[in-house]
N, C-alpha and C positions, 0 to 999 in steps of 0.2 A: 464616375470620375469626371469632375468638372474642370474645364480648362482655365488658364490664367487670363483674367480679363484685361491685363495690360498687353497681351500678345494678340496681334492680328495677323492671320495668315492670308495673304492674297494669292489666289490661284488663278493663273492667266494662261492663255494658249501659247503665247510667245513673248519675247522681249524685243521684238523688232521696233523700230522707231515710228510706229503708226500712232494714230490719234489716241486710242485707248491706253496704249502703253505710256505715252507722254503725259496723259492725264493722271495715270497711276503714279508716275514718277513725281509729279508736282504734289499730289496728295500725300504720298508716303514721306516725302521730304519734310513737309510741314508737320505731319503726325509724329515723326521721329523727334522733331524739335519740341514737341509737347510732352516728350518722355515716354511715348508708346513704343513698343517693340514690334516692328514690321518685318514679317518674313515673306519674301516673294518666292512663290513656286511657279516656275515656268514648265508647262507640259512638254515643250520642245527643248532642243539643245541650246548651245551657246549662241547668243545673238547680240546685236550691237549695243543695247542699252544696259546690259548686265552690270558693266563697270560703273555706269552712272548711278545705278541703285546702290551699289556697294559704297561708293563715295559719299552718298547721301545718308549712310548709316543703316541701311537695311541689310538683312541677311538674304542672300540669293541662292536658291536651290533649283537645279535643272534636272528634269526627268528624262530628257532625250527621247521622247516618243516621236514617231514620224508625224509630220504635219497632218492634222485632220484624221489621224488613225490612232485612237487610244488603244493601248495594249494592256493585257492583264498584268504583266510584270510592272508596268508603269503605275497601274492602279494600286498594286500591292505596295509599291514604293511610297506612293502618296499616303496611303493608310499608315505606314510605319512612321512617316514624317509627322503626321498629326499626333500619333501616340507619343513620339519623342518630344515634340515641342509643346504639346498640350495648349494650343491657342484657345482663348475664350471666344474668339470670333474668327470665322472663315469667310472671306469675301471672294466670291467667284467673279471673274471678269470674262464675259462672252459665253456663248452657249455651251461649247464643249467643257470649258472649265467650270461653269456653273454646275453641270451634271456631275463631273468628277468630284468636285468639292462636296456635293451633297451625299453621294453614295459612299465616298471614302470616309466622311465624318460618321456615317452610320456604322460602318465596319470597324472604325477605330475604338468605339466605346467612350470617346472623350466627351461627346455631347456639347460641342460648341454651338453658338448661334451661327446659322448659315445665312448669308445674304447673297443675292444674285445681283449682277450688274449687266444690263443689256444695253449694247452700244450701237445697234444697227436697226434699220427698218426692214420691212418685208415686202417691198414692191415687187421684186422679181427674184425667184429662187433658181431660175434656169441656169445661172452661172455657178451655183453652189454644188459641191459634191454630195454624194449620197450620205456621207457621215454627218455633214452639216444639216442637211434636211432632216435626217433622223434625230439629231440633237435638238433641233427646234421643235419637232413634233413631240419627242419624249419630254421636253421641258414643260410643255403644257400639262402633262400628266403629273409631273413631280412638283410643279410650281406651288401647290397648296402646302408643301412641307417646308417651305422656306420661312425665315422670319420676316423678310421683306424682299421685294424685287425693285431695284433701282433702275429707272429709265432716265435717259438724258434728252429725250424729246417726246413731246405729246403725241406726235405721229407714231412713233415706235410703240408707245404704250397702248394706243388704241388698236394698232394692228395686232399686237400680241394678245391683248385681251379678246379680240375677235376670234382668234383661233384657240382660245381656251385657257390662256394664262390667267391665274387667279387675280381678279381685280382688287380683292380685299388686301392683297399683299403689295399693291402698287404704290410706289412713292416716286416723286420727281426730284432729281437733282441735276440741273443743267451744268454744263462744263464751266469752269472758271479759267481766267487768263491772267498772266503776269503782264500787265500793261506798262510796267516800268521796263520790261525787256522788249516787248513789241510796241514800238513807238515810232512816230515820224522821224525820219533822219535823211535830210537832203543830201548828205555826203554819200549815202548808200547808192543813190541813183547815179551819181557821177562815177563812182567806182565800178558799177555794173556796165555803164556805157563804155568805159575804158577797157574793161576786161573783155567785152564781147566785140569791141570795135564798132559800136553802134553810133550813128550820127547824133549830135546833141539835140536835134529837133525831133527825134523819134518819139513816138507814143509806145510805151512798153506795157504790153498786156501780159500778165503773169498767171500761172496756174501751178500749184504745188500739190503733189500727192503721189503715192505709189501707183505703179501702172496696174490697173485692174479694170475690168468692164464696168464695175459699179462707179468708178471715178470718172467715167465719161470722156476720157481724153480723146477717144476716136471722134466724138462729135465736135469737139473743139478743133481738131486737126482738119476735119471736113469744112468747118466754118472759116478757117483762116484765109483761104484764097479769095473768098467773097469780101472779106474785110480789106485785105491788101489791095484788091482791085480798085476800091474806092478811096482807101487811105494808104498810099504806097509807103509812107514813112512809119506805118505801124509794125512793130516787131513783137514777136510772141516768145516768151521765155517760159519753158516748161521744166519743172524739176521734180525729183522724187525717185524712189527706188525703182530701178529698171526703166526709167524715162531717159533713155540715151540712144545713141546711134547703133548700139549693138542689139537693140530690141527689134526682132524681125517683124513684129506686128506694126510697130511705128514705121519701119522702113517701107512696109507694104502700103500703109496709108499715105505716105509722102511720095510714093513713086509717081513719076510723071507730073509732079506738081512743083511749082516754084517754092523752093525751100530756103532761100537766102534770108528770109525774114523770120525763120524759125530756129530757136536756139534750145538745144536739149542738154540739160546740165546734170542729169542723174541725181543721186543723193546729195544733199547739201548740209554741211555742218552748221553754218550760220544762217538758219532759216529767217531769223528776224531781220538780218541785213538784206536778204533777198527780197522779202516782203516789202520792206520800206522803199525799195528801188522802183516799184511798179507805179505806173500811172493809173492802171485799171487792173482789177483782179477778176478772174473768171472762174467760177466753180461749176463745171458742166456735169456734175454727178447724176447718175440715174438712181442711186440709192444712197441714203445717208442716215445716220442717227442724228448727232449734233456735229456739224462740220467745223472742227477746230480751225482748219486753215482759213475758213471764211471769217471767223471771228478774229483770228490773228491779223488778217489783212485789214479788217476794220480798225483794230487796235493801232495799226500802223498809219491810220488816216488815209487808207487807200479806198476809193469808191469801188463798188462791187457789182458784178453781174452774176446771177446764179440761177440754176434750175430749181424748180419747186420740189426739192428732195429733203426729207427730214425736217430739221428745224431751220432751214435756210430762209424761208419766207418770214418766219418769226423773228429771226435775227435782223433781216434787212428791211422789215416793214417800213415803208415810206422813205427809206434812205438808200435804195438801190433798185436794180431792175431784176425782176423774177420772170423766168420763162418756163415753158413746159419742159419736162424731161425728155431726152432722146430726140431733140429737134435741132439739128445743126443750123437750119435756116433761121430759127428764132434766136439762137445763140449769136449768130453773126450780126443780125439786125440789132440786138440789144447792145453788143459791143460797139457797133457803129453809133448808136444813139448816145451811148456814154461818151464816146470820143467827141461827138458833135456838140456836147454840152459846153465844151471849152474848159480851160484850166481853172477859172475862178469858180464855176459852179461845181466842178468835180472836187475842188479843194473844200468847198463848203460841205458837200456830202461826206467827204472823208472826215472832216472835223466832227460832224454830228455822229457819224458812225463810231468814232473813237469814244465820244462821250457816252454813247449807249453802252459800250463794253465796260468802261470804267465805273459806270453807275449801277449797272444791272448784272454784270457777269464777272465780277472780280473774284480772284482766287480766295480772298479772305472770306467771302460769303460761302463759297463751296466748302472750305475747310470747316467752318463753324457748323455747316449743315451736316457734314459727316460726323463731326464730334457730337452733335445732338443725337445722331442716330446710334453711334457706338457707345457713347458715355453720357447718357442724358443727365446724370446727376452733376456733371461738370459744365454743362452748357450754359451759354448766356441766355438771358430772357429773350423770348421771341421778338420783342420790339427792337432788340439790338441788332437783329440780323434780317431786317426787312429786305426782301429780294424775291426773285422769280422762282420760289420753291413752294411746293405744297406738302402737306403734312405727313408725318409718320403714321 
């Protein structure tokens, strides 16, 4: 029993507003417009982006499994969904969902093409739970049974192949960005200054991302006093899920430190407006796949400082400052160096960074790359989609 080639079932761990989920939303919105039927299956329960997917024309189904803890009942439910909808393609997103999609497709008898999407690197697994470590290990054993494994960074691909993921199945599709949404906007800076009551001559250093050890906010918070000691008018704006005053870990890190120059905004609806308000963007991650927020900052024309995590160095090559991961002293020095460049040189770096995103990482390129993968008979000629992607 073969599935319907016009139906693509995307199996993902959750629909929180993180990088992979936002990339999936952009992708399925475009694929819906091409006439494909996208079904989104979240292994976990209700979450913030579910309505966004529905508004974009996708079917959303939620299995309500506990985070990081697949259940037999959830697996049976996924198998029944595959039987009912009969997709021609199942696209897994991240390790747990990749495995669930593969095994459930076998059990269903539908025999769809199964693709995996891997969105992270493997620098340090010490912060990962046992189920994630097990999923990564088991993935190496099952990776030979996929149609293809999509990576969004060269570093991630190399790391996974080193631990046994099938190299013959590897393909590369970097993330794409809507540079019409993420763009320079001088009014955004004025609005943020007024909102936070920050003086007009301030240097705003921004960082956006959910609170997690891999995102490295602790290293940035350790770096802040060293920057403010030399540049008292530097203000740091941190945003993202759980990045707020209620976070006990952040409170511990800020204890006994001067915090008047630190602004914690939590989750933000209009991320593009926030990004465009920054004078400098800092990505202090200890582990990344392809850092969406770094590319979004570049698209907004903001000069960037980043650690050498995932595709960060590739994105910023020659147009920003890269420092080693997990080094707060190096982060503070890089931020100071970027501030000391002055507004004109920073503006030039921002302009060149935006040009790189628009020319090499547009969403149009990514959509066509996935269309070539899913529906090769409808794809454009390779010459029409020249970009930073390697073959199927």
